[in-house]
C-alpha positions in Angstrom: 111.5 119.7 105.9 111.7 116.1 105.3 108.4 114.8 103.3 107.8 110.8 103.8 105.0 109.4 101.3 103.3 106.2 103.3 101.1 104.0 101.2 98.4 102.8 103.4 97.5 99.1 103.2 93.9 98.3 104.6 91.8 100.9 106.1 93.9 102.7 108.5 97.4 102.3 110.6 97.6 103.2 114.4 99.7 106.2 115.0 102.5 104.7 117.0 102.9 102.0 114.1 102.8 104.6 111.5 105.7 106.2 113.1 107.8 102.7 113.2 106.9 101.9 109.7 108.1 105.1 108.3 111.4 104.8 110.2 110.9 108.1 112.4 111.3 105.8 115.3 113.0 102.4 116.0 110.0 100.6 117.8 106.3 101.2 118.3 107.1 101.7 122.1 109.2 104.5 120.9 106.3 105.7 118.9 103.9 105.9 121.9 106.6 107.7 123.7 106.9 110.4 121.2 103.0 110.7 121.0 103.1 110.8 125.0 105.4 113.7 125.0 103.0 115.7 122.8 105.5 116.4 119.7 103.2 114.5 117.1 100.4 116.2 115.1 98.1 114.9 113.0 96.3 117.4 110.6 97.7 120.3 112.3 96.3 119.3 115.8 98.6 117.7 118.7 97.6 114.0 118.9 97.6 112.5 122.3 96.2 109.0 121.6 99.2 106.7 120.8 97.0 104.3 118.9 95.0 107.0 117.0 93.6 105.5 113.6 95.2 107.4 110.9 93.5 107.0 107.6 94.4 107.9 103.8 94.6 111.7 103.1 95.8 112.6 106.7 98.9 114.2 107.3 101.2 113.6 110.5 104.1 115.6 111.4 106.9 115.3 113.9 109.6 118.0 114.2 110.9 118.7 110.6 109.3 115.4 109.3 106.1 115.4 107.5 104.2 112.0 106.7 101.8 112.1 103.9 99.3 109.0 104.3 98.3 107.9 100.9 95.6 105.2 99.8 
């Protein structure tokens, strides 16, 4: 499993933007499509909200990629 540490600037980042900023996908639109497919989980639960607010301490997983959101 590949782990990516993402250092949050501000209070939160939208899920689709997090996927783009970490290089998991090429654009925010591609991130929205991944979320719509139901393949993205936040803290172990499938997340269906494309612009869900992701805060420091949360873990996002997509396939074999794990994104640790750090404050």
